[in-house]
SETOR-539184 format. One record per residue: x, y, z of N, C-alpha, C in turn. Coordinates in Angstrom, 1 decimal. Atoms other than C-alpha are relative to their C-alpha. Layout:
N
X; Y; Z; X; Y; Z; X; Y; Z
...
//
This chain:
216
-1.5; -0.2; 0.2; -47.3; 40.7; -61.9; 0.5; 1.1; 0.7
-0.7; -1.1; -0.7; -45.0; 42.7; -59.7; 1.4; 0.1; -0.5
-1.4; -0.1; 0.5; -41.9; 43.9; -61.3; 0.9; 0.4; 1.1
-1.0; -0.3; -1.1; -38.9; 43.8; -58.9; 1.3; 0.4; -0.6
-1.4; -0.4; 0.3; -35.5; 45.4; -59.1; 0.9; -0.1; 1.1
-1.0; 0.0; -1.0; -32.3; 44.9; -57.4; 1.3; 0.4; -0.6
-1.2; -0.7; 0.6; -28.9; 46.6; -57.8; 1.2; -0.8; 0.5
-1.3; 0.7; -0.3; -25.5; 44.9; -57.8; 1.1; 1.0; -0.4
-1.1; -0.8; 0.4; -22.5; 47.2; -57.6; 1.2; -0.7; -0.5
-1.0; 0.8; 0.7; -19.8; 46.1; -59.9; 1.1; 1.0; -0.5
-1.2; -0.7; 0.6; -16.3; 47.2; -61.2; 0.5; 1.0; 1.0
-0.7; -1.1; -0.8; -13.7; 49.6; -59.6; -0.8; 1.2; -0.2
0.7; -1.3; 0.2; -16.1; 52.3; -60.9; -1.4; 0.0; 0.7
1.2; 0.1; -0.8; -19.0; 51.2; -58.7; -1.3; 0.2; -0.8
1.0; -0.1; 1.0; -21.5; 50.7; -61.5; -1.1; -0.8; 0.6
1.4; 0.6; -0.4; -25.2; 49.8; -60.7; -0.4; -0.9; -1.0
0.6; 1.0; 0.9; -25.8; 46.6; -62.5; -1.3; -0.3; 0.6
1.4; 0.1; -0.4; -29.6; 46.1; -62.3; -0.6; -1.3; -0.4
0.9; 1.2; 0.3; -31.7; 42.9; -62.1; -1.5; 0.5; 0.1
1.6; -0.2; 0.1; -35.4; 43.2; -63.2; -0.5; -1.4; -0.1
0.7; 1.3; 0.1; -37.7; 40.3; -62.6; -1.5; 0.0; 0.4
1.5; 0.2; -0.4; -41.4; 39.3; -62.3; 0.0; -0.9; 1.1
0.0; 0.9; -1.3; -42.0; 37.9; -58.8; -0.9; -1.1; -0.2
0.8; 1.1; 0.2; -44.7; 35.7; -60.2; 0.7; -1.2; -0.7
-0.6; 1.1; 0.9; -42.6; 33.9; -62.8; 1.5; -0.2; 0.2
-1.4; -0.1; -0.2; -39.1; 34.9; -61.7; 0.9; 0.1; -1.2
-0.7; -0.3; 1.2; -38.2; 35.6; -65.2; 0.4; 1.5; -0.2
-0.4; -1.4; 0.0; -36.3; 38.8; -66.0; 1.3; 0.2; -0.8
-1.1; -0.4; 0.8; -33.2; 40.5; -67.4; 1.0; 0.6; 1.0
-1.1; -0.6; -0.8; -29.8; 41.8; -66.2; 0.3; 1.3; -1.0
-0.4; -1.3; 0.7; -29.0; 45.5; -67.2; 1.3; 0.4; 0.4
-1.3; -0.5; -0.1; -25.5; 46.6; -67.7; 1.0; -0.9; 0.9
-0.9; 0.9; -0.8; -23.4; 43.6; -66.4; 1.5; 0.4; -0.4
-1.4; -0.6; 0.3; -20.0; 45.6; -66.4; 1.1; -0.8; 0.4
-1.2; 0.7; -0.5; -18.0; 43.0; -64.6; -0.4; -0.7; 1.4
0.3; 0.7; -1.2; -17.7; 41.1; -61.4; -1.2; -0.9; -0.1
1.0; 0.9; 0.2; -19.8; 38.3; -62.6; -0.4; -0.9; 1.0
0.3; 0.9; -1.3; -19.5; 36.2; -59.5; -1.1; 0.7; 0.9
1.0; -0.7; -0.8; -21.5; 39.0; -57.7; -1.3; 0.0; -0.7
1.3; -0.1; 0.7; -24.1; 39.3; -60.4; -0.7; -1.4; 0.0
0.5; 1.4; 0.0; -24.5; 35.4; -60.6; -0.5; -0.3; 1.4
0.4; 0.3; -1.5; -24.8; 35.2; -56.7; -1.4; 0.7; 0.1
1.3; -0.8; -0.1; -27.6; 38.0; -57.0; -1.1; -0.7; -0.7
0.9; 0.7; 0.8; -29.3; 36.1; -59.7; -0.6; -1.3; 0.7
0.3; 1.3; -0.7; -29.3; 32.8; -57.7; -0.9; 0.4; 1.3
0.8; -0.5; -1.2; -30.5; 34.7; -54.5; -1.4; 0.4; -0.4
1.2; -0.4; 0.5; -33.4; 36.2; -56.4; -0.9; -1.2; -0.5
0.7; 1.1; 0.6; -34.2; 32.8; -57.9; -0.5; 0.3; -1.4
0.5; -0.3; 1.2; -34.6; 34.3; -61.2; 0.6; -0.7; -1.2
-0.3; 0.6; 1.2; -34.4; 32.9; -64.7; 0.3; 1.2; -1.0
-0.4; -1.2; 0.8; -32.5; 35.5; -66.9; -0.3; -0.3; -1.5
0.3; 0.1; 1.4; -34.0; 35.9; -70.3; 0.7; 0.8; -1.0
-0.8; -1.0; 0.9; -32.0; 38.7; -71.8; 1.0; 0.9; 0.8
-0.9; -1.1; -0.6; -29.3; 41.3; -71.1; -0.3; 1.3; -0.7
0.2; -1.3; 0.6; -29.9; 45.0; -71.7; 1.2; 0.8; 0.3
-1.1; -1.0; -0.1; -27.2; 47.6; -72.3; -0.6; 1.4; -0.1
0.4; -1.4; 0.2; -27.8; 51.3; -71.7; 1.0; 0.8; -0.9
-1.1; -0.7; 0.9; -24.5; 52.3; -73.5; 1.2; -0.9; 0.1
-1.2; 0.9; 0.3; -21.1; 51.0; -74.4; 1.3; 0.2; 0.9
-1.2; -0.3; -0.9; -18.8; 52.2; -71.6; 0.4; -1.3; 0.7
-0.5; 1.2; -0.5; -16.6; 49.5; -70.1; -0.7; -0.4; 1.3
0.6; 0.3; -1.1; -18.1; 49.6; -66.7; -1.4; -0.5; 0.0
1.4; 0.5; 0.2; -21.5; 48.9; -68.1; -0.1; -1.3; -0.9
0.3; 1.0; 1.1; -20.8; 46.3; -70.9; 1.1; -0.9; 0.1
-1.1; 0.9; 0.2; -17.5; 44.6; -70.2; -0.3; -1.4; 0.3
0.4; 1.3; -0.5; -19.1; 41.4; -68.7; -1.2; -0.5; -0.8
1.1; 0.4; 0.7; -21.9; 41.2; -71.2; 0.2; -1.3; -0.8
-0.3; 1.1; 0.9; -20.3; 38.7; -73.6; 0.1; -1.4; 0.7
-0.2; 1.2; -0.8; -19.2; 36.2; -70.9; -1.3; -0.4; 0.7
1.3; 0.3; -0.8; -22.6; 36.5; -69.0; -0.9; -0.7; -1.1
0.9; 0.7; 1.0; -24.3; 35.7; -72.3; 0.3; -1.5; -0.1
-0.4; 1.2; 0.1; -22.3; 32.6; -72.7; -0.3; -0.8; 1.2
0.3; 0.9; -1.2; -22.7; 31.4; -69.1; -1.5; -0.2; 0.2
1.4; 0.0; -0.1; -26.5; 31.9; -69.4; -0.6; -0.7; -1.2
0.5; 0.8; 1.1; -26.8; 29.7; -72.5; -0.2; 0.8; -1.3
0.3; -0.8; 1.2; -26.6; 32.4; -75.2; -1.1; 0.8; -0.2
1.2; -0.8; -0.1; -29.4; 34.5; -74.1; 0.3; 1.4; -0.8
-0.2; -1.2; 0.9; -29.9; 37.7; -76.4; 0.5; 1.2; 0.9
-0.3; -1.3; -0.5; -28.4; 41.1; -75.7; -0.6; 1.0; -0.8
0.8; -1.0; 0.7; -30.4; 44.1; -76.6; 0.5; 1.4; 0.5
-0.5; -1.4; -0.2; -29.1; 47.7; -76.8; 1.4; 0.0; 0.0
0.6; -1.3; 0.0; -27.6; 50.2; -76.8; -0.4; 0.4; -1.6
0.0; -0.5; 1.3; -28.0; 52.3; -80.0; 1.3; -0.2; -0.8
-1.1; 0.6; 0.8; -25.7; 51.3; -82.8; 1.2; 1.2; 0.0
-1.1; -1.0; 0.1; -23.8; 54.7; -82.4; 1.1; -0.2; 1.2
-0.9; 0.4; -0.9; -22.1; 53.1; -79.5; 0.9; -1.3; -0.4
-0.7; 1.2; 0.5; -20.6; 50.2; -81.6; 1.5; 0.1; 0.1
-1.6; -0.1; -0.1; -17.0; 51.7; -81.5; 0.4; -0.2; 1.5
-0.3; 0.2; -1.5; -17.2; 51.5; -77.7; 0.1; -1.5; 0.3
0.0; 1.5; -0.3; -18.3; 47.9; -77.6; 1.1; -0.8; -0.7
-1.1; 0.7; 0.8; -15.7; 46.9; -80.2; 1.4; 0.2; 0.8
-1.3; -0.3; -0.6; -12.9; 48.4; -78.0; 0.0; -0.1; 1.6
0.2; 0.1; -1.5; -13.9; 47.2; -74.5; 1.3; -0.6; 0.7
-1.2; 0.7; -0.6; -10.7; 45.2; -74.0; 1.1; 1.2; 0.4
-0.9; -1.2; -0.2; -8.5; 48.4; -74.4; -0.4; 0.9; 1.1
0.6; -1.0; -0.8; -10.9; 50.5; -72.5; 0.1; -0.7; 1.5
-0.1; 0.6; -1.3; -10.9; 47.9; -69.6; 1.4; 0.1; 0.6
-1.3; -0.1; -0.5; -7.1; 48.0; -69.3; 0.2; 1.3; 0.6
-0.3; -1.2; -0.6; -7.2; 51.7; -68.6; -0.7; 0.1; 1.3
0.6; -0.1; -1.2; -9.5; 51.1; -65.7; 0.1; -1.2; 0.9
-0.3; 1.1; -0.8; -8.1; 47.9; -64.3; -1.1; -1.1; 0.0
1.0; 1.1; 0.2; -10.9; 45.7; -65.6; 0.7; -0.9; -1.1
-0.8; 0.7; 0.9; -8.8; 42.9; -67.0; -0.7; -1.1; -0.7
0.7; 1.0; 0.6; -11.6; 40.5; -68.0; -1.0; 0.5; -1.0
1.0; -0.6; 0.9; -13.4; 42.9; -70.4; 0.1; -0.8; -1.4
0.2; 0.5; 1.4; -14.6; 41.4; -73.7; -0.8; 0.8; -1.0
0.9; -0.7; 1.0; -15.8; 43.1; -76.9; -1.3; -0.8; -0.2
1.2; 0.5; 0.1; -19.4; 42.5; -77.5; -0.9; 0.6; -1.1
0.9; -0.5; 1.0; -21.9; 42.8; -80.3; -1.5; -0.5; 0.4
1.3; 0.4; -0.5; -25.6; 42.9; -79.2; -0.8; -0.7; -1.2
0.9; 0.7; 1.0; -28.2; 40.7; -80.9; -1.0; 1.0; -0.6
1.1; -1.0; 0.5; -30.5; 43.8; -81.3; 0.5; 1.4; 0.4
-0.4; -1.4; -0.4; -29.4; 47.5; -81.6; -1.4; 0.6; 0.2
1.2; -0.5; -0.2; -32.1; 49.7; -80.4; -0.1; 1.6; -0.5
0.2; -1.4; 0.5; -33.6; 53.0; -81.7; -1.1; 0.7; 0.7
1.0; -0.7; -0.8; -35.8; 55.7; -80.3; -1.4; -0.6; -0.5
1.4; 0.5; 0.2; -39.4; 54.4; -79.9; -0.1; -1.4; 0.0
0.0; 1.4; -0.1; -38.4; 50.7; -79.9; -0.7; -0.4; 1.3
0.5; 0.5; -1.2; -40.1; 48.5; -77.4; 0.7; -1.2; 0.4
-0.8; 1.1; -0.4; -38.4; 46.0; -75.2; -0.8; -0.7; 1.2
0.7; 0.7; -1.0; -40.1; 43.3; -73.2; 1.0; -0.6; 1.1
-0.9; 0.3; -1.2; -38.6; 42.7; -69.7; -1.0; -0.6; 1.1
0.7; 0.5; -1.2; -40.1; 40.4; -67.0; -1.5; 0.3; -0.2
1.4; -0.1; 0.3; -43.6; 40.6; -68.6; -0.4; 1.5; -0.1
0.3; -1.4; 0.1; -43.4; 44.4; -68.7; 0.6; 0.5; -1.3
-0.5; -0.7; 1.3; -42.9; 46.7; -71.8; 0.7; 1.3; 0.4
-0.8; -1.3; -0.3; -40.2; 49.4; -71.7; 0.2; 0.6; -1.5
-0.3; -0.7; 1.2; -40.0; 52.0; -74.4; 1.4; 0.6; 0.0
-1.4; -0.4; 0.0; -36.6; 53.1; -75.6; 0.1; 1.5; -0.5
-0.3; -1.3; 0.2; -35.4; 56.7; -75.5; 1.5; 0.1; -0.4
-1.4; -0.2; 0.4; -32.2; 57.5; -77.5; 0.4; 1.3; 0.6
-0.4; -1.1; -0.8; -30.3; 59.9; -75.1; 1.5; 0.3; -0.2
-1.4; -0.3; 0.2; -26.9; 60.9; -76.6; 0.5; 1.1; 0.9
-0.6; -1.2; -0.8; -24.5; 63.2; -74.8; 1.2; -0.6; 0.8
-1.0; 0.8; -0.7; -22.6; 60.9; -72.4; 0.8; -0.8; -0.8
-0.6; 0.8; 1.1; -22.0; 58.5; -75.2; -1.0; 0.2; -1.1
0.9; -0.2; 1.1; -23.6; 58.8; -78.7; -1.0; -1.0; -0.1
1.0; 1.0; 0.2; -25.5; 55.6; -78.4; -0.8; -0.3; 1.3
0.7; 0.3; -1.3; -26.9; 55.9; -74.8; -1.5; 0.0; -0.3
1.5; 0.1; 0.0; -30.5; 54.8; -74.3; -0.5; -0.1; 1.4
0.7; 0.2; -1.3; -33.0; 54.9; -71.5; -1.1; -0.9; -0.3
1.0; 1.0; 0.1; -35.6; 52.2; -70.9; -1.1; 0.5; 1.0
1.1; -0.6; -0.8; -39.0; 53.5; -69.7; -1.3; -0.8; 0.1
1.3; 0.7; -0.1; -42.0; 51.7; -68.3; -1.1; 0.9; 0.7
1.0; -1.0; -0.4; -45.1; 53.9; -68.1; -0.9; -0.6; 1.1
0.8; 0.5; -1.0; -47.1; 51.6; -66.0; 0.5; 0.0; 1.5
-0.7; -0.1; -1.4; -44.6; 51.4; -63.1; 0.6; 1.4; 0.2
-0.6; -1.3; -0.2; -43.4; 55.0; -63.7; 1.5; -0.1; 0.4
-1.4; 0.4; -0.3; -39.9; 53.7; -63.8; 0.9; 0.1; -1.2
-0.9; -0.1; 1.1; -36.9; 54.5; -66.0; 1.3; -0.6; 0.4
-1.4; 0.5; -0.1; -33.5; 52.9; -66.4; 0.8; 1.0; -0.9
-0.5; -1.1; 0.9; -31.3; 55.8; -67.6; 1.5; -0.1; -0.1
-1.5; 0.0; 0.1; -27.7; 54.6; -67.4; 0.7; 1.1; 0.6
-0.7; -1.1; -0.6; -25.3; 57.5; -67.0; -0.4; 1.3; -0.7
0.5; -1.3; 0.5; -27.5; 60.1; -68.6; -0.2; 0.9; 1.1
0.4; -0.9; -1.1; -28.8; 61.5; -65.4; 0.3; -0.8; 1.3
-0.3; 0.5; -1.2; -27.8; 60.9; -61.8; -0.8; 0.8; 1.1
0.5; -0.7; -1.1; -29.1; 61.8; -58.4; 1.0; 1.2; 0.4
-0.9; -1.1; -0.3; -27.7; 65.3; -58.0; 1.1; 0.4; -1.1
-1.0; -0.2; 0.9; -25.6; 65.1; -61.1; -0.5; -0.4; -1.5
0.3; 0.6; 1.3; -25.4; 64.2; -64.8; 1.2; -0.7; -0.5
-1.1; 0.8; 0.5; -23.2; 62.0; -67.0; 1.2; 0.8; -0.3
-1.3; -0.7; 0.3; -19.6; 62.9; -67.6; 0.1; 0.2; -1.5
-0.2; -0.3; 1.5; -18.9; 64.6; -70.9; 1.4; 0.6; -0.2
-1.5; -0.4; 0.3; -15.1; 65.5; -70.5; 0.9; -1.2; 0.0
-0.9; 0.9; 0.0; -12.3; 63.3; -71.3; -0.4; -1.4; -0.7
0.4; 1.3; 0.6; -14.4; 60.5; -73.1; -0.4; 0.2; -1.4
0.3; -0.1; 1.3; -14.8; 60.0; -76.8; -1.4; 0.3; -0.4
1.3; -0.2; 0.6; -17.7; 61.5; -78.7; -1.1; 0.4; 1.1
1.0; -0.5; -1.0; -19.4; 63.1; -75.7; -0.2; 1.5; -0.2
0.4; -1.4; 0.2; -21.1; 66.5; -75.7; -0.9; 0.5; 1.1
0.9; -0.5; -1.2; -22.5; 68.5; -72.7; -1.3; 0.5; -0.5
1.4; -0.6; 0.4; -25.1; 70.4; -74.7; -0.9; -1.1; -0.5
0.8; 1.2; 0.4; -26.3; 67.2; -76.3; -0.6; -0.7; 1.1
0.5; 0.7; -1.1; -26.6; 65.6; -73.0; -1.1; 0.8; 0.7
1.1; -0.7; -0.6; -28.6; 68.4; -71.5; -1.3; 0.1; -0.8
1.2; 0.1; 0.8; -30.9; 68.4; -74.5; -0.7; -1.3; 0.2
0.5; 1.3; -0.3; -31.3; 64.7; -74.0; -0.9; -0.1; 1.3
0.8; -0.1; -1.2; -32.4; 65.2; -70.5; -1.2; 0.9; -0.1
1.1; -1.1; 0.0; -34.5; 68.3; -71.1; -1.2; -0.5; -0.9
1.0; 0.3; 0.9; -36.4; 66.8; -74.1; -0.5; -1.4; 0.1
0.4; 1.3; 0.0; -36.5; 63.1; -73.3; -0.5; -0.4; 1.5
0.3; 0.6; -1.4; -36.4; 62.5; -69.4; -0.8; 1.0; 0.8
0.8; -0.9; -0.8; -37.9; 65.6; -67.8; -1.5; -0.1; -0.4
1.4; 0.0; 0.4; -41.1; 65.4; -69.9; -0.7; -1.4; 0.5
0.7; 1.3; -0.5; -41.8; 61.9; -68.4; -0.9; 0.2; 1.2
0.8; -0.3; -1.1; -43.1; 63.4; -65.3; 0.6; -0.1; 1.3
-0.8; 0.0; -1.2; -42.0; 64.2; -61.8; -0.1; -1.2; 0.9
0.1; 1.3; -0.8; -43.4; 61.0; -60.4; 0.8; -1.2; -0.4
-0.9; 1.1; 0.6; -41.0; 58.8; -62.5; 1.1; -0.2; 1.0
-1.4; 0.4; -0.6; -38.4; 57.0; -60.4; 1.0; -0.4; -1.0
-1.0; 0.6; 0.8; -35.2; 56.2; -62.0; 1.2; -0.7; 0.6
-1.2; 0.7; -0.5; -32.3; 53.8; -61.5; 1.1; 0.4; -1.1
-1.2; -0.5; 0.8; -29.0; 55.3; -62.8; 1.2; -0.9; 0.2
-1.2; 0.8; 0.1; -25.6; 53.8; -63.5; 1.0; 0.1; 1.1
-0.9; -0.1; -1.1; -23.9; 55.1; -60.4; -0.8; 0.7; 1.2
0.6; -0.8; -1.1; -25.1; 56.3; -56.9; -1.5; -0.5; 0.2
1.4; 0.4; -0.4; -28.7; 56.2; -55.4; -0.9; 0.4; -1.1
1.1; -0.4; 0.9; -31.9; 56.3; -57.2; -0.6; 1.3; 0.2
0.5; -1.3; -0.2; -33.9; 59.3; -57.6; -1.4; 0.1; -0.8
1.2; -0.2; 0.8; -37.1; 60.8; -59.2; 0.3; 1.1; -1.0
-0.1; -1.1; 0.8; -37.5; 63.1; -62.1; -0.3; 1.4; 0.6
0.4; -1.1; -0.8; -39.2; 65.6; -59.8; 1.1; 0.6; 0.8
-1.2; -0.5; -0.9; -36.3; 65.8; -57.4; 1.1; 0.5; -0.8
-1.1; -0.6; 0.9; -33.8; 66.3; -60.1; -0.4; 1.2; -0.6
0.4; -1.3; 0.7; -35.9; 69.0; -61.8; 0.1; 1.1; 1.0
0.0; -1.0; -1.0; -36.1; 70.8; -58.5; 1.4; 0.3; 0.6
-1.2; -0.2; -0.9; -32.7; 70.3; -57.0; 1.4; -0.3; -0.8
-1.3; 0.3; 0.8; -30.1; 69.1; -59.7; 0.7; 1.3; -0.5
-0.6; -1.3; 0.4; -27.6; 72.0; -60.1; 0.2; 0.1; -1.5
-0.2; -0.2; 1.5; -27.2; 71.1; -63.8; -1.3; 0.1; -0.7
1.3; -0.1; 0.6; -30.9; 71.2; -64.5; -0.9; 1.0; 0.4
1.1; -1.0; -0.4; -32.6; 73.9; -62.5; -0.1; 1.1; -0.8
0.0; -1.1; 0.9; -31.6; 76.4; -65.0; -0.6; -0.3; -1.5
0.4; 0.3; 1.3; -32.9; 74.4; -68.0; -1.5; -0.7; 0.0
1.2; 0.6; -0.1; -36.2; 72.9; -66.7; -1.1; 1.0; -0.1
//
C-alpha cells in the first residue's frame, strides 16, 4: 500500500483541499472540501479514487463550506472531525460564507466528532487525532506515524502560523502551546500538509519559522 496525496486549491481564500488515497485500491478520503466542488470532483475523477469519507480539520468556511453538498453527491459518505468545540462554526457556515463571497456554503454536522487520541482510518492507513486549539477551538491535526505525515489544517504553515486576530474564539497563546506541545514533538522528519500555501516539515519550521524559533 502506498498512500498518495494531492492538493486542490479551492475558494477565494486559496485553501488546500487534500485528497488521500491508496494507490493499490484507489480508496481514500477528501480533507477540507471548502468549496469549488467541480474542481474537487475533477481531481477525484483524475485520480480514479473512490471516496470513502470526508475529514475536516476545523470549522472555518474555507475548509468546511462544501462538505455537506459533497457528502450528498458521493452517496452520503460519513464526515469525521473536527472537535465538537467548532460546532458553532459549522452551524453558521452560510453567514460566514457571505462575508467571504462563498455563496454556496451550507451548514454541516459531522457524523463523528473527534477528540485527542482518537484514530481515523484513511486509505488503509491509520491517523491519530491531535486536538490543537488556538486558530479555532476545535481544530484537529491528523498524524500518520508510518508515513511521518501530518495534516494540520490552519494550525501551522510554512513560515507562519494560523491567524488569531479578528476571528471568534481564537487565542494566540493557545495556538503556540498547541504547536509546541502537539506538533513539534512529532519529530523534525515529519512532513505536513497545511491549509494554505506550500507543504513543509516540522524540522524546517522549528528552525526557521519566526513564530516558533523562540519557543522550540
